[in-house]
N, C-alpha and C positions, 0 to 999 in steps of 0.2 A: 187515563194517565198514560203517556207515551212510554214505551219500553226503551231500554238503552240502545237496542239495535235501531229502533225507529228514529231516535234522536240522532244517532250517528249518521243514519241515511239522510236526515234533514240537513245536517252540516255538510255532508258530502255534496248534496245538491246545491246548496248555497255557494260552496267553494267552486264548484263547476260553473255556476252562473257568474261568479266574480271573474273567473278565468275568461269566460266568453265576453264579458263586458270589456275586459282589458284588450282583447283582440280587436274589438270593435273600435275603441278609441285609438289603438295603435294604428290601425288602418286608416282612420280619419286624418291623423297627423301626416300620413303618407300622401295625402292629396296635395300637400303644400311642397313646392319645390325646396330642396334642402337650404338653398341660400336665402330663402325668404321666411325662415322660422322666427326671425326677430322683427317681423313687420307687425304693425298695430292696425288691423283693418277697420276697427271702430274706435273713434277718438276716446270714448268713455271707458274702454276696456283695456286690459293689460295686453302686452305683446304676446304673440302665440307661444313663445318659449315658456312664459309663466305657466300656461295650462299644462304643458308637457310635464312639468314638475309637479303642479298642484294636485293632480289626481292621485299621485303616489304619496305626497305629503299629507294629503287629507286622510288617506287610508291608514298611514302610519300613525298619525295623531289620534285616530279614532280607535285603532285596533291593537296597538302594540301592547298595552297593559293587559288586555284579555288574552293575548297570544303568548303569555308567559312573562309579562312585565319585561319586555325586551329593551335593551339599552340602545340608544341611537348612536349611529356612527357619524352622523353629520347633523347635529342639532341646528346649525345655522341654516341648512337647506330646509329643515322641517318647518322653520319659522318663515323663511323667505317665500317658500312656495305655498304656504298657508295664507299669507297676507299680501304678498307682493310688496312693491315699493310705494310707500304712501306718497300721493301727489302733494306738492308744495302748496300751502295756503288753502288746501281743500278744493282746488280747481281740478282741471283735467290733468291726467298723468303726463308728466314731462320727462320722464326717464329716458335714457338713450340705450341703444343696443349694447354699447360697451359696459353699461351698469349691470348686466346679467352675466352669469357664468357661462362659460363655453358649453355648447351643446353636448360635447362628449362627456362632460362632467355631470351634466343633468341626466343623461342616459345612464351613466354609471351609478348615480344616486338611485334612479328608478329601479335598476336591476337589483341592487343591494336591498332596497326596501322589499321588493317582491320575494326575493329569496328568503329573507328573515321572516317576513310575515307568513309566508306559505308553510314554512316548517313549524313555526309556533302555532299557527291556527290549526294545522292537521293534528299536532300533539294535543292541543286543548280539546279538540273534538274527540279524539280517541280516549282521552282521560276523563271525559265527562265533566269538564271544569265548569260548564255553564249550568249552574244550578237554578237560576232564575230566569233564564231565557235572554239575558242581556246580550250574549255573544250572537245569537241568532238575529236579534233585533238590529245590532250594529252591522252585521254583515249585510242585512237588507238595506240599511242606510248606505253602506259603501257601494253596493251594486246600483242602486237607483240614483245615487249622487253621480256616479260615473256615467249612467245612461242619460241623465238629465244634461250633463255636460256634453255628451255627444251631440245632443240637439242644439244646445246653445252655441257650441263651437261651429256647428254647421252654418247657423245664420251669421256668425261672425265671419267664417271663411266665405260665405256668400258675397260679403263685401270686398273681399281681396280681389284685385284686378285679375282678370282671366288669364293673363300671361304669366302669373305667379303660381298657377295651379297645374296639376297633372290631371288631365280629363279623365273621368270615370264613366263607365256605362251606366245606363239606367233603363228600366222597362218602358215601353212605349206608353204614352198617355192616351189610351183608347178606351172607349166605352165597352160595356159588356156586349158580347156578340148579339146582334139582332134585338138589342134592347130598344123599345120605343122610347122616344123623348117625352117624358111626362110634362104636364102643364106646370108652370111655375105658380107664382101667387102665394097666398097665405093659407094656412089651415087652422081650423078652430080647435082650441083646447078647452074643454070644460072645466069649471071650477073643481078643485080637489086638493089633495095633499101631496107634497113633495117631502120625501124623507131624506134629509141631508145628513151627511156625516156617517162615521163608522162607530159601531159599538165596541167598547173595550172587551166586553164579555166574550166576543167571538174568537179572539186570539189571532185574527188576521193582522198582517202588517199594514201599518198606515203611518203617514208622517203626522207630527203633532197637531197640525191645523185641520186634520181630517176628523178629529174627535171633537165632540161626542155626538152620536146619532140623535136627531130630534126632528120633529114634524113641523112643517110650515103650511098653513092654509094659503092656497093660491087661487085668487078669483079667476074667472074665465078670461081668456085672452086669445089672440090670434098671433101666429108666428110664421115667419117666411119658411116655405118649404125647403128652400136651398139657401146656402150662404150667398151673400151679395157678391155678384160677379164683377170682373173688370169691366165688362161691357156696360153694366148698370151704373158703375161708379164713374165711367167715362161721361155719362149724361149729366151727373152731378158736376163734374169739372166744366163740361160745356155750358152748363146753366149758370156758370159764375160762382159755384159753391165756395171756392176758396177766397172770393173777394167779398162775400156777403157776411158782414160783421154779425148780423143777427143770428147766424147759425152756430157761432162759436162762443164758448164760455170766455170769461175775461183772461184767465191764464193761458187757455188754448190759443186765443187770438194773439197774445203777446209772444207766445212760443213761435207761432207760424210766421208773424211778421219779422221777428228778430232773426229767425233762422231761414227766411226766404223760402219756406215750405209751400210748394205749389202743386204737389202730386205725390203719390205713394212712393217710397224710397226703392221699391223694386221695379219701377217704371223708368225708362229713359226716352228722351225725345230725339229722334233721328230724322232731321229734316222736318217735315211736317207730319211725321207719323210716330205713334208710340211703339215702343218695344219693351219686352220683358227681359230683365236682366237675370238669367238663369244662373245656376251654380257653375256651369262650364260653357255657356254660349248665350248670346243675345239673339232674340228672334221676335217677329211681329207679335204684339200684345195678343194673347189668347183671350178672346172675349168671354169664353165660358169658364175660365178658371176663377177661383175665388180671388177677390182682391185682398191683398195684404196691406194693412193700414194700422196706424196707431189708434189708441182709444179716442184720442181728441178728433182724429179724422173720421172715425166710425160714428162718433156722436153727432158731428156736424152733418154727415150724410143722413143719418136717421132723423134729424130735425127737418132737413130739407125734404125728406120723403113723408113728413107728417106722422112719423112713428118714433120709436125710441128703441134703445138696446134692452134686451131682456135682463131681468134680475137673475141672480144665481138660481133662485127657486123656480122661476118660470122656465129657464133653460133645462134645469133638471126634470121638471114635470114633462116638458115636451119630449125629452129624450127618453125617459125611463118609465114613466107611467103608461098605462095602457087601458083601452076601453074594457077589458076583461077584469079590471080592478088589480090592485097590487102594483108592484114595480118589477120590471125586468132587470136581469143582470147586466145586459147590454141593450142598446136601443132595439136591435132586431130580435132579441130573445135571449136564450140561455146558452147558445153555442159559443165557444171561445172565438176571439178575433181570428180572422183568416183573410187571405188575399182577395177574396171575393166580396168581403164586407167593407173594404175601405182602404184608403191610401195611408197606411201607418206602418209601424214597426220596420222602419228603415227601407220601405218598399221602393221609394223613389227619392231623388234629390229635389224635385220640383213637384208642384201641384198637378192635378188632373182636372177635367171638367167636373162642375159641381154635381152633375147628375150621373156621374160615371158608375155608381154602385147602387142599382135599384134594390139589391138585397140588404142594404144597410138601413132601410126605413125603420123608423120607430112605430110604436103602435098607433100613432096618430097620422103617420104618413110623412113626418119630417125626415129628410134625407141627408146622409152624410154627416151625422152629428159627432162622429168619432173619425179623426184623421183629416187630411187634406188642409189642415190649418186650425190653430186654436180659435176659439170664439170668445170675443170680449163680452163681458156682461156689464150692467150698470151698477153692480154691487161692489162697494169698497171692500178690499180684502180685510177681513176682521175675524177675530177668534169666534168659534162656536161656543155655546154654553158648556161649561165643564172642560174648557181648554187647559191643558198642562204641557208646558214645554218639555222637551227631552232634557233631562239633566245633563247629558254628555254633549248636547248641542243646543244650548238654551236660546240662541239668537236666530235659529233657522227661520222660524216664522215671526216670532215676537218682534224682531228688529224691523219688520215691514208692516206692523199693525200701526201705521202712522197716518192713515187717512189719505195717503198719496199714491196708493197702489190699487189696481182694480183686478178682480178675479176673472180668470179665463177657465173655460172648460172645454173638453173635447180631446184635442190632440192634433199633431201634424204628421206629415209623412215620416218624420224623424223621431217620433215618439215611440218608445218601446211598448211592447204589448203589456207588460206588467203595469204600466201606468195608464192604461185605458180603463181601469176600474172606476166605477161611477163616483166614488168618494174623492178622487184625486182632484187637487186644486192647483192651478198655476196662478201667477200674478206678475204684473209689471206696471211701471209708471205710465200715465196716459200719453206722454210725449215721446215714447220710445218706439221708433219706426221700424226697427230691424228684425223684430221677432216674426216668426211665421204665424201670424195671427190675422184672422178675418173676422166676420160677424154676420149675424142675421138680425132682422128687426122684428119688433112686436108692436102690436096695437091693442088697446083695451077693448 
């Protein structure tokens, strides 16, 4: 049983983490030139200004009752920045910049929300008002929701034209010093068990879709040692992969044909050469970086290669199981994530070579399974046995159990360390090209 002092220390730690997450998202919005905050970089998404208000509106709507049942000073903003402006007729958003409040009003709203919540949350923590752990749970939700948006906003801003952004520095994309370049190819994973999900009895935080822990028997299979690279994917394009109807499912072919999709969205054609469209510059396509592609494109490549995408259980077993039996906390062992283990936790804006982190290898030798790009699986995003939605956020996962989203595992360079836990699940629709997601293939 935790003492009052231990509980107070937990709240202080959570409030510090929330403050750090705010600093990170504040800095991210600073990447955009001020006069461009009403742009819409991705047609399906809101304008940038929405997200500036959304993060605070989400926190307010989530926390104000537990922070002393605080009264809202701007309920119209609480709703506007929770849901946005609904598209007419269910199509793409068609709102105009003038439909949104002035940025000064949005920033005033944000400041007021933070001031009120911080005072109320600090008092609730001191008073020991959280008798059933719900405040701690919601603080974790607020923190990770904001950190998730830091990542999704990054790939949205990636689509913003370069001249609309203020260039930021990043670490060089180099391999570990004197690291030999290992052989690529596939590695064999023997039959065994994958333990998916998080147990409620442990008390650790997880999103509703992470529960409940259960075991899955996984037959023997082989998996790519590394994520598929731009260079490997270039061969697929050169072989006519985008014109070969047999490689694409019916919906994927229709999407590709109607959208004129002929290459990954992060690639551009300059003359006769391919370039990579980075966050702040374009440069010749790095052939040893992971290819970022939609699930539809990844599936077509896998068919062309005579392989398939891994199931969630296969991916998990390749990452966390080990020859010595049992499962590791991380692919490399029990040490927490660090800069020498992978390209994650906001280390870079762009990827690095797939073999850049030899110390990231799993027990079987699979490399780079955390960071450098989420990895698509063949598994439709669905609830685990024993799933229960959060009563305060019932639609977080349940709204996407529609058979139209696929599970992703791993993480990207913009994934926070807290979400590198092995039970964390991400998901997107198969035709969404913008996310920092790559893949590796398996064969039976």
